[in-house]
C-alpha positions as CSV (number, residue, x, y, z in Angstrom):
1,M,116.3,84.2,118.7
2,L,120.0,84.8,119.1
3,Q,120.7,82.4,116.3
4,M,118.4,84.3,113.9
5,V,120.1,87.6,114.8
6,V,123.6,86.1,114.3
7,G,122.5,84.5,111.1
8,S,121.1,87.7,109.7
9,L,124.2,89.6,110.8
10,L,126.4,87.1,109.0
11,S,124.3,87.3,105.9
12,A,124.6,91.1,105.9
13,I,128.3,90.9,106.4
14,H,128.6,88.4,103.5
15,I,126.5,90.6,101.2
16,Y,128.5,93.7,102.1
17,S,131.9,92.0,101.6
18,T,130.8,90.6,98.3
19,Y,129.6,94.1,97.2
20,E,133.0,95.6,98.2
21,E,134.9,92.8,96.5
22,M,133.0,93.5,93.3
23,R,133.7,97.2,93.5
24,S,137.4,96.7,94.0
25,A,137.9,95.0,90.7
26,P,138.0,97.5,87.8
27,I,135.9,96.3,84.9
28,N,136.9,97.6,81.5
29,T,133.9,96.6,79.4
30,L,131.3,99.3,78.6
31,N,127.8,99.0,79.9
32,P,125.1,101.7,80.1
33,Q,126.2,103.0,83.5
34,R,129.9,103.1,82.8
35,T,129.3,104.7,79.4
36,A,127.1,107.4,80.9
37,M,129.8,108.2,83.5
38,I,132.5,108.3,80.8
39,V,130.4,110.6,78.6
40,E,129.5,112.9,81.6
41,D,133.1,113.2,82.7
42,F,134.4,113.8,79.1
43,L,131.8,116.5,78.5
44,K,132.6,118.2,81.9
45,T,136.4,117.9,81.9
46,G,137.5,116.9,78.5
47,K,139.2,113.8,80.1
48,V,138.4,110.1,80.0
49,S,138.0,108.2,83.3
50,S,139.8,104.9,83.6
51,P,138.1,101.7,84.7
52,A,139.8,102.2,88.1
53,D,138.5,105.7,88.3
54,L,134.9,104.5,87.9
55,R,134.9,101.4,89.9
56,F,133.9,103.1,93.2
57,R,131.4,105.4,91.5
58,E,129.5,102.6,89.8
59,D,126.2,101.8,91.5
60,L,126.0,98.0,91.7
61,L,122.7,97.9,93.6
62,F,120.7,100.3,91.3
63,P,122.6,100.4,88.0
64,G,119.7,101.7,85.9
65,R,119.8,105.4,87.0
66,M,120.1,107.9,84.3
67,I,122.8,110.6,84.4
68,K,121.7,114.0,83.4
69,G,125.1,115.2,82.3
70,A,125.2,112.4,79.8
71,G,121.9,113.1,78.2
72,N,119.5,111.1,80.5
73,V,119.9,108.1,78.1
74,K,117.9,104.9,78.6
75,V,119.1,101.9,76.7
76,G,117.4,98.6,75.8
77,R,113.7,99.3,75.5
78,N,111.8,97.6,72.7
79,L,111.9,99.6,69.5
80,H,108.2,99.3,69.0
81,K,107.6,100.8,72.4
82,V,110.1,103.7,71.9
83,M,108.8,105.0,68.5
84,K,106.4,104.6,65.7
85,P,107.6,103.3,62.3
86,S,107.3,106.7,60.7
87,K,109.6,108.2,63.4
88,L,112.1,105.4,62.9
89,K,112.1,106.1,59.1
90,Q,112.7,109.8,59.8
91,L,115.6,109.1,62.2
92,K,117.3,106.6,59.9
93,E,117.1,109.2,57.1
94,I,119.0,111.7,59.3
95,L,121.6,109.2,60.4
96,P,121.5,106.4,57.9
97,D,124.7,104.6,58.6
98,E,124.5,104.5,62.4
99,K,123.7,101.4,64.4
100,F,121.6,103.3,66.9
101,V,118.3,105.3,66.9
102,L,117.5,108.0,69.4
103,N,114.1,109.1,70.6
104,F,114.1,112.4,72.5
105,G,111.5,112.7,75.2
106,D,110.8,115.4,77.8
107,K,112.8,113.8,80.6
108,S,115.0,111.2,78.9
109,T,116.3,109.9,75.6
110,D,115.7,106.3,74.5
111,M,118.5,104.7,72.6
112,V,118.0,101.4,70.8
113,L,120.9,99.7,69.3
114,E,121.1,97.5,66.2
115,Q,121.7,93.8,66.9
116,N,125.4,94.0,65.9
117,A,126.2,97.4,67.5
118,S,129.5,97.6,69.3
119,G,130.6,99.7,72.3
120,E,131.8,102.3,69.9
121,D,128.3,102.5,68.3
122,A,126.8,102.9,71.8
123,L,129.3,105.7,72.6
124,R,128.5,107.5,69.3
125,G,124.8,107.4,70.2
126,W,125.4,108.5,73.8
127,L,127.4,111.5,72.7
128,V,124.8,112.5,70.1
129,A,122.1,112.3,72.9
130,A,124.3,114.2,75.3
131,Y,125.1,117.0,72.9
132,A,121.5,117.1,71.7
133,S,120.3,117.5,75.3
134,L,122.3,120.7,75.5
135,A,120.7,122.2,72.3
136,T,117.6,124.3,72.2
137,N,116.7,124.2,68.5
138,Q,114.3,122.0,66.4
139,E,114.8,118.2,66.7
140,V,116.3,117.6,63.2
141,E,118.7,120.5,63.5
142,M,119.5,119.5,67.0
143,I,120.4,115.9,66.0
144,E,122.5,117.1,63.0
145,E,124.5,119.6,65.1
146,A,125.0,117.0,67.9
147,Y,126.1,114.5,65.3
148,E,128.7,116.9,63.9
149,K,130.0,117.5,67.4
150,M,130.2,113.8,68.1
151,N,132.1,113.2,64.9
152,T,134.6,115.9,65.8
153,V,135.4,114.5,69.3
154,M,134.9,110.7,68.6
155,P,138.5,110.0,67.4
156,T,140.0,111.7,70.4
157,L,137.6,110.0,72.8
158,L,138.2,106.5,71.3
159,S,142.0,107.0,71.4
160,E,141.8,108.1,75.1
161,L,139.4,105.2,76.0
162,R,141.8,102.6,74.6
163,A,144.8,104.3,76.2
164,K,143.0,104.0,79.6
165,G,142.3,100.3,79.0
166,W,138.6,100.3,78.0
167,H,137.4,97.7,75.6
168,T,135.1,99.3,73.1
169,D,134.4,96.3,70.9
170,R,131.5,95.2,73.0
171,F,128.6,96.9,74.9
172,L,127.0,94.9,77.7
173,D,123.4,96.0,77.9
174,G,122.2,92.9,79.7
175,T,118.7,91.9,78.7
176,G,118.3,95.0,76.7
177,S,116.4,94.8,73.5
178,R,118.1,95.5,70.1
179,Y,116.7,95.8,66.7
180,G,117.5,94.4,63.2
181,F,116.2,94.8,59.7
């Protein structure tokens, strides 16, 4: 009995120390959680958080939580589960050159990325979703206004991200689904 308790305690200590070790190393590649935290901080403060700033805020155990201040974005669902072909066609007409599509729901926004989308593309989509979540007008107008705001702030955001050490060439969305034509 004592061996089982000691074994369980040692396992828990090992798991905790591994968890803390992972949190202590700042990771500078974008993923959904880090991107959401960056967007939320940028919209609230106008400043970009560094990898070191976010390392202790990142939830390693439950990384899939949505962040309201960043538009409640969900990434990686299958395109055919997110929207109908007619909706996809409409969205691609509004933002024809982008490598993301957004589907605005009542509680969250689904973002599906093209197969070759970069971290910058994901950031662009995330900002559009976040700005659109603040709007109250019709969907097409909301997307167009959010897109204009995103285009205005994107150069500054990218410059600051790179200055803070973020790598924006990749977006690590795990087993997330992407689309291609």
